[in-house]
C-alpha positions as CSV (number, residue, x, y, z in Angstrom):
1,X,-0.1,0.2,-0.2
2,X,1.0,3.6,-1.0
3,X,2.6,4.8,2.7
4,X,0.8,8.0,4.4
5,X,3.8,10.9,3.7
6,X,2.1,12.9,7.1
7,X,2.7,9.9,9.4
8,X,6.2,10.1,8.2
9,X,6.5,13.7,8.4
10,X,4.8,13.3,12.0
11,X,7.0,10.0,13.0
12,X,10.0,12.4,12.1
13,X,9.0,14.3,14.6
14,X,8.5,16.9,12.1
15,X,5.4,19.5,11.1
16,X,2.5,18.3,8.8
17,X,1.7,21.9,6.0
18,X,-1.7,21.2,5.4
19,X,-3.7,23.5,2.7
20,X,-7.4,23.9,3.2
21,X,-9.8,23.6,-0.1
22,X,-13.3,24.7,0.3
23,X,-14.1,25.9,-3.5
24,X,-15.6,22.8,-5.2
25,X,-13.4,23.1,-8.1
26,X,-10.9,20.5,-9.9
27,X,-9.5,23.7,-11.0
28,X,-8.7,25.3,-7.7
29,X,-7.3,21.7,-5.8
30,X,-5.1,21.1,-9.1
31,X,-3.6,24.8,-8.7
32,X,-3.2,24.4,-4.5
33,X,-1.7,20.5,-5.2
34,X,1.2,22.1,-6.8
35,X,2.5,24.5,-4.9
36,X,4.2,22.3,-2.3
37,X,1.8,21.5,0.4
38,X,2.0,18.1,2.6
39,X,-1.5,17.5,2.8
40,X,-4.6,19.6,1.1
41,X,-7.9,19.0,3.0
42,X,-11.0,18.6,1.0
43,X,-13.5,20.5,3.6
44,X,-17.2,19.4,3.3
45,X,-18.0,20.5,7.2
46,X,-17.8,24.4,5.9
47,X,-16.7,24.6,2.8
48,X,-18.9,24.5,-0.4
49,X,-17.7,20.9,-1.3
50,X,-20.2,17.4,-1.4
51,X,-18.7,14.2,-2.5
52,X,-19.7,14.7,-6.2
53,X,-16.8,17.3,-6.2
54,X,-14.4,16.1,-3.9
55,X,-13.9,12.7,-5.6
56,X,-12.6,14.7,-8.5
57,X,-10.4,17.3,-6.1
58,X,-9.3,13.8,-5.2
59,X,-7.9,12.7,-8.6
60,X,-6.0,15.3,-9.2
61,X,-4.6,15.8,-5.8
62,X,-3.2,12.3,-6.4
63,X,-1.2,13.3,-9.6
64,X,1.1,15.0,-7.0
65,X,2.6,14.1,-3.8
66,X,0.1,15.6,-1.9
67,X,-1.3,13.4,0.9
68,X,-5.5,14.3,0.1
69,X,-7.4,14.5,3.8
70,X,-10.6,15.7,4.3
71,X,-12.6,16.8,6.8
72,X,-16.5,15.8,7.0
73,X,-19.5,17.5,8.3
74,X,-19.7,15.2,11.1
75,X,-19.0,11.9,13.1
76,X,-21.2,10.0,10.5
77,X,-19.8,6.4,9.9
78,X,-21.8,6.5,6.3
79,X,-19.8,9.5,4.9
80,X,-16.5,8.8,6.7
81,X,-16.4,5.1,5.2
82,X,-17.5,6.7,1.9
83,X,-15.2,9.0,1.2
84,X,-11.9,6.8,2.7
85,X,-13.8,4.3,-0.6
86,X,-12.8,7.5,-3.0
87,X,-9.0,7.2,-1.7
88,X,-9.0,10.0,1.1
89,X,-6.1,9.3,3.3
90,X,-7.1,11.2,6.6
91,X,-10.2,12.2,8.4
92,X,-11.0,15.4,10.2
93,X,-13.5,14.6,12.3
94,X,-15.6,17.8,13.8
95,X,-17.2,18.0,17.4
96,X,-16.0,15.2,19.2
97,X,-16.6,15.5,22.8
98,X,-15.8,12.3,24.7
99,X,-14.4,8.8,24.9
100,X,-17.7,7.0,23.0
101,X,-17.4,9.6,19.8
102,X,-13.7,9.5,19.5
103,X,-13.9,5.2,19.7
104,X,-16.7,5.8,17.4
105,X,-15.4,7.7,14.8
106,X,-12.0,5.9,14.8
107,X,-13.8,2.3,14.1
108,X,-15.7,4.0,11.3
109,X,-12.0,4.4,9.6
110,X,-10.6,0.7,10.4
111,X,-12.0,-2.5,9.2
112,X,-12.5,-5.1,11.7
113,X,-11.7,-6.7,14.2
114,X,-10.4,-3.2,15.1
115,X,-13.4,-1.4,13.4
116,X,-16.8,-1.2,11.5
117,X,-16.1,0.0,8.4
118,X,-17.3,-1.9,5.4
119,X,-15.1,-3.3,2.8
120,X,-15.4,-2.2,-0.6
121,X,-12.7,0.6,-1.3
122,X,-13.2,1.4,-5.0
123,X,-10.7,4.3,-5.6
124,X,-8.8,3.3,-2.9
125,X,-7.5,0.6,-4.4
126,X,-6.5,2.3,-7.3
127,X,-4.8,4.8,-5.2
128,X,-3.4,3.1,-2.4
129,X,-2.6,-0.4,-3.9
130,X,-4.2,-3.6,-4.1
131,X,-2.9,-4.4,-0.8
132,X,-4.8,-1.7,0.5
133,X,-7.1,-3.9,2.9
134,X,-4.1,-5.0,4.4
135,X,-2.8,-1.9,6.0
136,X,-5.2,1.0,5.2
137,X,-6.0,0.5,9.0
138,X,-2.5,1.8,9.8
139,X,-1.9,4.2,7.0
140,X,-5.2,6.4,7.3
141,X,-4.7,9.3,9.4
142,X,-7.7,9.5,12.3
143,X,-7.8,13.2,13.8
144,X,-10.5,14.4,16.3
145,X,-11.9,17.9,16.5
146,X,-11.4,19.6,20.3
147,X,-13.7,22.4,20.1
148,X,-16.1,21.8,22.2
149,X,-16.9,22.9,25.9
150,X,-17.3,18.3,26.5
151,X,-14.7,17.9,24.9
152,X,-12.5,20.4,27.3
153,X,-13.3,18.1,30.1
154,X,-12.7,14.8,28.8
155,X,-8.9,15.6,27.1
156,X,-7.4,12.3,28.6
157,X,-10.2,10.2,27.5
158,X,-10.3,11.4,24.2
159,X,-6.6,11.3,23.3
160,X,-6.2,7.6,25.1
161,X,-8.9,6.5,22.5
162,X,-7.1,3.1,20.6
163,X,-6.2,4.3,17.5
164,X,-6.5,7.7,17.6
165,X,-3.3,9.3,15.8
166,X,-4.2,13.2,16.6
167,X,-6.2,15.8,17.6
168,X,-7.0,19.0,15.6
169,X,-8.1,22.2,17.1
170,X,-10.5,24.6,15.4
171,X,-10.0,28.1,17.4
172,X,-13.3,29.7,16.2
173,X,-15.9,26.8,17.7
174,X,-13.3,26.4,20.7
175,X,-13.7,30.5,21.5
176,X,-17.3,30.2,21.2
177,X,-17.4,27.5,23.4
178,X,-15.6,29.0,26.5
179,X,-17.6,32.3,25.9
180,X,-15.5,33.9,23.4
181,X,-15.5,35.4,19.9
182,X,-14.8,33.2,16.8
183,X,-11.9,34.0,15.1
184,X,-8.1,32.2,14.4
185,X,-4.7,33.5,16.1
186,X,-6.0,33.6,19.3
187,X,-3.7,36.1,21.9
188,X,-1.9,35.0,24.5
189,X,-4.0,37.4,27.0
190,X,-7.4,35.0,25.8
191,X,-8.5,32.0,27.2
192,X,-8.7,30.5,24.2
193,X,-4.8,30.4,24.0
194,X,-4.8,29.1,27.2
195,X,-7.1,26.1,26.3
196,X,-5.0,25.9,23.3
197,X,-1.7,25.4,24.9
198,X,-3.3,22.9,27.2
199,X,-4.9,21.0,24.9
200,X,-1.3,20.5,23.3
201,X,0.1,19.3,26.5
202,X,-2.5,16.6,26.8
203,X,-1.5,15.2,23.3
204,X,2.0,15.2,24.3
205,X,0.9,13.1,27.7
206,X,-1.1,10.8,25.3
207,X,1.7,10.3,22.7
208,X,-0.7,11.4,19.7
209,X,-0.1,14.6,17.5
210,X,-1.7,17.7,17.7
211,X,-2.6,20.2,14.7
212,X,-4.6,23.2,14.6
213,X,-6.2,26.0,12.2
214,X,-4.1,29.4,11.8
215,X,-4.8,33.0,10.2
216,X,-1.3,33.3,9.3
217,X,1.8,31.9,8.6
218,X,3.5,33.7,11.3
219,X,1.5,31.9,14.0
220,X,1.4,28.9,12.2
221,X,5.1,29.0,12.9
222,X,4.8,29.7,16.2
223,X,2.5,26.5,16.8
224,X,5.1,24.5,15.5
225,X,7.9,26.4,17.8
226,X,4.8,25.4,20.7
227,X,5.0,21.9,19.6
228,X,2.1,21.2,16.9
229,X,3.0,18.9,14.2
230,X,0.1,19.7,12.0
231,X,-0.5,23.3,11.0
232,X,-3.2,24.7,8.4
233,X,-2.9,28.1,6.9
234,X,-5.4,29.8,4.8
235,X,-7.8,28.2,2.7
236,X,-8.1,28.4,-1.2
237,X,-11.2,31.0,-1.1
238,X,-9.1,32.9,1.3
239,X,-5.8,33.0,-0.3
240,X,-8.4,34.3,-3.5
241,X,-10.0,37.2,-1.6
242,X,-6.8,38.4,-0.2
243,X,-4.4,38.4,-3.3
244,X,-7.5,40.0,-5.4
245,X,-7.8,42.6,-2.2
246,X,-4.5,43.6,-1.8
247,X,-3.9,43.8,-6.0
248,X,-7.2,46.5,-5.9
249,X,-6.5,48.3,-2.9
250,X,-2.7,49.1,-4.6
251,X,-4.0,49.8,-7.9
252,X,-6.7,52.0,-6.6
253,X,-4.2,53.5,-4.0
254,X,-6.7,53.1,-0.8
255,X,-5.5,50.4,2.5
256,X,-8.6,48.9,4.3
257,X,-8.4,47.9,7.6
258,X,-11.2,45.1,7.2
259,X,-10.2,41.8,6.1
260,X,-10.6,40.0,3.1
261,X,-14.3,38.4,2.9
262,X,-13.7,34.9,3.1
263,X,-13.8,32.0,5.9
């Protein structure tokens, strides 16, 4: 089976530089895949992407060395299994709040006897290889998102779940869960920042990696220095919005303080 290069990067003690795809377009995915990311995550939760978009997007990503990942819209076994069958090499699962939910997520990603994933890896066999079924349980990345108040009370229970490779922090929902405004790149004087570092320490204690969504490269570098091994910066839609805004403002000689209109 094709090795999961994102997993290898993490095992070697380095950080995966992950890109984010929200636009349902093979052209956008192909363009992003040519920019040197270690992995690209197709956002099926808040992005505009559904399964019929995601599958051909993974096909164009697979023409490169970039690892195709997906954030599903919920901890729903059917969607998890179907996108894995399409050749996805890792799942980010939102709103995992307790041990039971973490176990359910991991088991949906694994074939028996370690899980209940149904066998039928259609495109997975093409991308992964003919021995996909023998090694998929070990190669597929499984990341649970820590972003709810309940999850903050159950960190060790979630992170000690057998088969869970890592956790992923969504700073916006995490901020809402503790009564702060949603956003990325939380300041050191915020409660969200303290919680981010606490989550990281629990991940280290449980010998799994931690990932986080960032709004800027500087903040992502800061998180890597803190010990995060999976960092996402921006998204395809945000790059388009920010780049276009910067060009227009330069041409017009105007600079506005507001951010680009993209998530």
